[in-house]
N, C-alpha and C positions, 0 to 999 in steps of 0.2 A: 689310341690317343683321337680318330676320329668319335668314339664313344662316346669319349669324355667332352667331346663338342657339341654331340648332338643330345648329353643330358643338361648342359645346358640352357641350347635355345630351348626345349619343351621346357624347363622354369623361368623362364624369362617373362611368358606370361605373365604369370602366377603371380609374380614382384608386382606387376605391373598395375594389373589389377586392385592391388589392396590400396584403402579407402582409410586415411589421416581420421588419426582418435578424433570425434567428439568429444567436443566439455560438456561432461555434466551441469547441469544449472547450480548453482553457488546458492547452500541452504539457504535459512532466513532465519532467526532470531524475531516470536514474535508472540504477541498475546490476543486473548480476545476483552475485553474488556473488563468491566468486574463488575459485578451487577448484583447488589442483596439481595440474596431471597426473602424476603418479609416475616420467615420465623425467625433469622440470625440477627436482624434489627428489633431485642426486648433490653432497651438502657434502663438503669436506675439513677435517678438523682435527688435530688433533694428539694423541697418545694420549698420558695424564697417568698423574696416582694420584688417587685418587677424592679420600685426605683427605693434606696434606701441613702440617706443623707445622714454623714459624718458633722452634730452640730455644736461649734465653740465660741467664745465670749472674742469679740473686735477686741479684748483690750487684756492686759494686763492684769492678773490680781489674785486672791483663795478664795478658794472653793467658801462659807457658810454653810451653803446648806445645799442641797441635791436629795429630793423628795420621792425620787422616780426612782424603779432597781428593773433588771432586768426582766422582762415579760411582761411588764405596764403596759394594759391600753390606753390611749393619750388621745386627745380628744383637741384640738388646733386653740392657740392661747395658754395652755398650762402653763404651769412652770414648771420645768425642769433642776433647773440649779441655778442658784445666785450665790455673787463675789459679794466680799468683803465693801463691804460701805462708807465706812467713816470714813475712806479721801477723799470720796465721792462726795459725800457729802459736805463736806468741809470745802469741796472747789464750789459747788451749788451755794452754802455761805457767801463765801467773798464776793464771787459773780453776784449774789445778790445785795451785798454789802456796796460793790462799786456802783450799781443801776440807781443808788440813793445817793453818793458820792456825786454822780453824774445827772443826779436830777435838781442836787442841791446845786451844781454848778451853771446848772443850764436857765435858773427857774432869776440865780443873778446875774445872768449874760443878759439875760432877756429884758433881767428889767435897765439894766446901768444902760442898752443899746435902745431902750422908750424913754429913755430921759435926754441923752443925747441929742434922739433926732428931735422932740419935743426943743427941746434947749437950740439947737440947729436949724428950727425954723419959726421961729423967734428970734433968729438973729440975736443970742446971746454968746452961742457957741457958735464953736466952727465949725468947716465942713470937716476938716484932715480929727478930730477928737469922736466925732460919726460913723466912721469908716473906720479908726480903731477899735468900736463899740461895735459894728456889726463884724466885722472879721474878730476878735473873741468870740462875738455870740454863735456866729458858725464852727468855730474849734470846741464849743461847749454841746452845740448839735453831734457833732463826729464824735467826740467822745463818750455821749448819751447811745447814740448807736453799737461805737465800739461795744460799750457794756451789756444791751442788753442781745449781743451775738454771742461774748463769752458769757451769758448763765444760760441763754440757748444752749452751748457749749457742752454749759459743764451739765447742764438735764439731762440734754442726750446721753453720756457718758454714765452716768447713771441711770440713765435706760436701759442703756447696755448690757450694765451689770445684771440683770437679770434674767436665763436665755428661756427662752417661753418656745414653744411646738408649731413650727410652723403650721401645722398641717394636721388633722385624726391617723393612728398613728400607733404602734406597737415598739418598744427600746427593747432591740437585739443585741445592744451593746453596750457597756462601760465600758470606759477609760480612767475616769479621774475620780475619789473618794473626794469627803469630805475633810478639808480642809490642805488639799492638795496647791500646790505653787503651781500655776498658769501660763506660758506666756502667750500671747498675739494668738487666735485661730485654733489655738488647739483643740485637739475634738475631744469632749468629754465623755456623750454618746453618742450612739447609731440611732437614727428614728426611721422605721421601714414603713412605712403605708401602706392601709390595709386594702385599697380599691386593688389595683392591680398587685397578679401571683404570679411565678413561673417557676416552673422545672428547672433547673440547673443539671444539665450532664457532660461528664468526660468525656472526651471520643478522641479514639487513637484519632493520629493524623487522615492513614491510609482509606479507615472509613468514613470518613469525611463527604469525600462524592462522591458517596450513593444516598447524602443526605441534599432536599433541597427548602429554601428558604419558602415557607408557607404550607410546608409538606403540615398534613393533619395527623395526630396518633393518638392515640384512643390511652390516655392514663388512669389508672387503680394505684390505691394505697400497698404499699405495701404488711401494711397490716391486717386488713381488710379489704379483700379484693372485689369486694359485693360493691364498694364506694369508688364511680367511676366518671370519670368524665371527658372532654377534650382536651389538645391543647395542639397550636397552631407553634409551627418552626416560626421567630422572628429576627431568630442573633443569633452569626456564630463567629468568637472572639477573632479578629486577626492575630490574633500573636498567644504560641504559644505554650503555656507552662514549659520553664529548663530544665524543668528536674526529671517532669514525664513527658515532652513530646507532646503530652490530649491537649485538647481546645475545649474550651466550654461553651457547649451552647445553651442559645436560654427557648425555652416552650412554654407562651403564656397561654394559661390555661380561660377556658373561654369563659367557664363557671364553674367558679370554684363553690362544692358543695363544702359544706363545716369540716368538714373529719381535716379535709388539706390546710393543716394550718404547716405556721411556719416550722420550719425544721424537720415537716415529716418526709417520710422514704417515699417515693411513690415507682411501678414503675409502668414506662409508656412503650408501645408499640403501635407500626404506622395501619393507619386506615386500609380496611381490606378493600379501597377503591383507586387506590396511593399506588404513581406510577417511579417510581423509584429510578433515581439515577445509574448515569454511564463514569465511567474513570477508565484512564488509559494513564500507561506513562509519560510523565513530560520527556520522554527522550524521544518519543511517537511523533513530538508537531514539526510540521513543516512551517518557517515563515510563523511564526508562534506571535509575533504582533504586530502582522501585516495581515493578512489571509493566511489562518490558517488550516494545515488542512493533515491530512495519512497518509500511507499506504493502506490499502485494503487487498488483500493474496481473494481472487478467485477460483477456488479449490479443483474449478470444476476445469479449466484451463490454465492451470499453477502459473499466470498471470499476475500484473499487479496492477491497480490502477488508483491514482491519485485522486483523492473525494474532500472536499472542503468541509467541513466545520465547524461548531459552533461551541465556543468555549463557554464556562459559568467560575467555577470559584481556583483559584489555586493550590492549592492542597502538599507542600514540600515537597514531592517527589511524583505525584499524579496530581491530574488535571480533570475535573468537570468536564465532562462531554454533555453539553446541554440538547443538537442537534445533529443529524451529518451520520449517525453508529448507530447500531442495534448489534444486541448483548452474542451473537452468535458470529457477528462478524470478525475475521481474525484481521490485526490491524502489529506491521513492523513495525518495531523498537528500535534494531541497535541498524546500525549503517544506509540511515535514511538517504545519505545526499547525495549517495550512485547508483541510486536506481532510477525506471527512466519507466512509461506510463507504455503497459503492457509487454513488457520485457520477464519472460520466462524463471521463475525461483525454482527450488527444490524444495527440502520436505521444511516446517518447525525444529527445532533443535533449543536448547533451553542454552539461557550464554555461562 
């Protein structure tokens, strides 16, 4: 009995000295900002006009003539199409006849007013008859002005029956053939201006954040890689294509050699001195609408620090980062609302 008690007393200090288990830092779901390597950005696109316009008639009618076709080079003022003008010509003739009738009525009313004024001054006729004659004259003058306006409108409509090119360009699409019946505004042809050309490329949304407006690319023809020029990224469509979820980017050609014809296939790569952009998952951004910031992991101490960032364009699930991050930073993308500055975290895990 004494020996058992002795063993228990000897063992007691050992239990008292056991330290409580230390909680391990929690793992984090993180990523490094996406940065395209220059060799990864070789995009294929099509040369097109920076400005294309669908042209039609501002009135109903039947096409009598369409002297142009796809590929035709057009000069400003050239006739592109013409409607059947039989009805419009009749309207013009009727309006001219109305002008003649109104002019005759005006002459008669003027003569009557002159006679009534003379008789009134001689005291032969009453003042009331002079007032009646002046009212008839005023009415005749109004009808004359109305007839002139009717003729002007009829001639304008007759002029609208001829579709002319508003500027130099090339026909890239034909929508209606001769004898087709058109409604107001229905397009007949598409005219592409030749002054400005661009390369359009469809890019997946996850790759767009690496591109910045103003980025300069080297462009070369797919058919002849010795024909090159420079192109600047000037626009990214705000709406993605519903079927492919890609967005169209527009690169304006700075100087387009003759080989860069409309419809030609071209390849573009960023210039050697271009700084490409970074992007992170949208879920990594704190206070995205007020003071955007992210949690960055310092692996020297395994702690996190909150860092302000400047956001660029939002592309679906990713956001472009303009300032605040480097390509080697580790950014936490999950559980960001339960962290504190200086908190120790565990290793990175995949989501």
